[in-house]
C-alpha positions in Angstrom: -178.2 -46.8 43.3 -175.1 -44.7 42.6 -175.3 -40.9 43.0 -173.6 -40.5 39.6 -176.5 -42.2 37.8 -179.1 -40.0 36.3 -182.5 -40.5 34.5 -181.6 -40.7 30.8 -185.2 -40.0 29.7 -185.1 -36.5 31.0 -183.6 -33.5 29.1 -181.6 -30.9 31.1 -184.8 -29.0 31.8 -186.5 -32.1 33.3 -188.8 -32.8 30.3 -189.4 -36.3 29.0 -187.3 -37.2 25.9 -186.5 -40.2 23.9 -182.8 -41.1 24.2 -180.9 -40.8 21.0 -179.4 -44.3 20.3 -178.2 -43.6 16.8 -174.5 -43.1 17.8 -174.4 -46.5 19.4 -173.1 -49.5 17.6 -175.6 -52.4 17.3 -174.7 -55.4 19.4 -176.2 -58.7 20.6 -178.6 -58.0 23.5 -180.6 -60.4 25.6 -183.0 -60.0 28.6 -184.7 -62.4 30.9 -187.7 -61.4 33.0 -190.0 -63.2 35.3 -193.4 -62.5 36.8 -196.0 -64.4 38.7 -199.8 -64.7 38.9 -201.0 -66.1 42.2 -204.2 -68.1 42.2 -206.3 -70.6 44.2 -205.0 -74.2 44.0 -208.2 -75.2 42.2 -207.4 -72.7 39.4 -203.9 -74.1 39.1 -205.5 -77.6 38.9 -207.7 -76.5 36.0 -204.8 -75.1 34.1 -202.7 -78.2 34.6 -205.6 -80.5 33.6 -206.4 -78.4 30.5 -209.9 -77.9 31.9 -210.4 -74.1 31.5 -213.4 -73.5 29.3 -211.6 -70.8 27.1 -209.0 -73.3 26.0 -205.3 -74.0 26.5 -204.3 -71.3 28.9 -200.6 -71.5 28.6 -200.6 -71.8 24.8 -202.7 -68.6 24.5 -200.6 -66.8 27.2 -197.4 -67.8 25.3 -198.6 -66.3 22.1 -199.9 -63.2 23.9 -196.5 -62.7 25.5 -194.7 -63.0 22.2 -197.0 -60.6 20.6 -196.7 -58.1 23.5 -192.9 -58.2 23.3 -193.0 -57.2 19.6 -195.4 -54.3 20.6 -193.6 -52.9 23.7 -192.7 -49.6 22.0 -196.4 -49.1 21.2 -197.3 -49.4 24.8 -194.4 -47.7 26.6 -194.0 -44.1 25.3 -190.2 -43.7 25.5 -189.3 -47.3 24.6 -187.5 -47.6 21.3 -189.0 -49.7 18.5 -186.5 -52.4 17.6 -186.2 -55.6 15.7 -186.8 -58.5 18.1 -184.7 -61.4 17.0 -186.1 -64.1 19.2 -188.7 -64.6 22.0 -189.0 -67.6 24.3 -191.7 -67.8 26.9 -191.9 -70.6 29.5 -194.1 -71.3 32.4 -193.7 -73.0 35.8 -197.0 -74.0 37.2 -197.1 -74.4 41.0 -199.9 -75.2 43.4 -200.8 -71.5 44.0 -199.1 -69.6 41.1 -197.9 -69.7 37.6 -194.5 -68.2 37.0 -193.9 -66.7 33.6 -190.3 -66.4 32.3 -189.5 -64.6 29.0 -186.2 -64.5 27.1 -185.9 -61.8 24.4 -183.0 -61.3 22.1 -182.0 -58.7 19.5 -179.0 -57.3 17.6 -179.7 -53.6 17.9 -178.6 -50.3 19.5 -180.7 -50.6 22.7 -181.7 -53.4 25.1 -184.7 -55.6 25.3 -185.5 -55.3 29.0 -188.8 -53.6 28.4 -189.8 -56.2 25.8 -189.1 -59.0 28.2 -191.0 -57.5 31.1 -193.9 -56.6 28.8 -194.0 -60.2 27.6 -194.3 -61.4 31.2 -196.9 -58.9 32.1 -199.2 -59.6 29.2 -198.8 -63.4 29.5 -199.9 -63.1 33.1 -202.8 -60.8 32.2 -203.8 -63.4 29.6 -203.8 -66.1 32.2 -206.0 -63.9 34.3 -208.4 -63.3 31.4 -208.6 -67.0 30.6 -209.3 -68.0 34.2 -211.3 -65.1 35.6 -214.6 -67.0 35.2 -213.5 -69.4 38.0 -211.1 -67.2 40.0 -211.4 -63.4 40.2 -209.1 -63.2 43.2 -205.9 -63.9 41.2 -203.0 -61.5 41.8 -200.4 -60.5 39.3 -197.0 -59.3 40.6 -193.3 -59.6 41.0 -192.5 -58.8 37.3 -188.8 -58.0 37.3 -185.7 -58.1 35.2 -183.6 -61.2 36.2 -180.7 -60.7 33.8 -179.5 -58.9 30.7 -176.5 -58.9 28.5 -175.0 -56.4 26.0 -174.9 -52.7 25.9 -172.7 -50.0 27.6 -173.8 -50.9 31.1 -172.7 -54.5 30.6 -174.2 -57.7 32.0 -176.6 -57.7 34.9 -177.9 -60.6 37.0 -180.4 -60.0 39.8 -178.4 -60.3 43.0 -181.3 -61.1 45.3 -184.8 -62.5 45.4 -187.8 -60.2 44.8 -188.7 -60.5 48.4 -185.2 -59.4 49.5 -185.3 -56.4 47.1 -188.7 -55.3 48.5 -187.6 -55.7 52.1 -184.4 -53.6 51.3 -186.5 -50.8 49.7 -188.9 -50.8 52.7 -186.1 -50.7 55.2 -184.5 -47.6 53.4 -187.9 -45.9 53.3 -188.5 -46.4 57.0 -185.0 -45.1 57.8 -185.7 -42.0 55.7 -189.0 -41.5 57.6 -191.3 -42.2 54.7 -194.9 -42.5 55.8 -196.9 -45.0 54.0 -200.1 -43.8 52.4 -201.7 -47.2 51.9 -203.5 -46.9 55.3 -205.5 -43.9 54.1 -208.9 -44.8 55.4 -210.2 -45.7 51.9 -211.7 -49.1 51.5 -209.7 -50.4 48.5 -211.7 -53.6 48.4 -214.6 -52.0 46.6 
């Protein structure tokens, strides 16, 4: 991250603020996000076979993700409400995970990254909800922005995999002498 970059949601005194986007010209903006929910192979089989007792898991998760993208500003305090022009959600079902991909578009003064990531998160949570009666061990993770277009900062495309990003962050933290607090003696399994 460049030293010149700063947190735009803080005022000069360090207090949270909503960025004023009114001077910006509206433009076409698009964001693509992805996330995964990991599960037992048997759970994946049930989803593929349409055998989950609550119904069509992916159809319900798709609608939940679409609804969530439209409500992102209600969930994230400093996220601007905007007119979402289009939302597309797709799934890739693997043996041990379902990958959720969302595409969100608008013609507005601010981007739709938060809407795309919210859509992925809620779609994954919905999959968990639909399948929890057969698999409570599912793990949701790796929700990230993969690409965006429009806006002052220009286009962005993720330059590396999620695993590479996490490894890079962990390497920098070790070099800085950061001490992990996850080994704190607390049994997090309970």
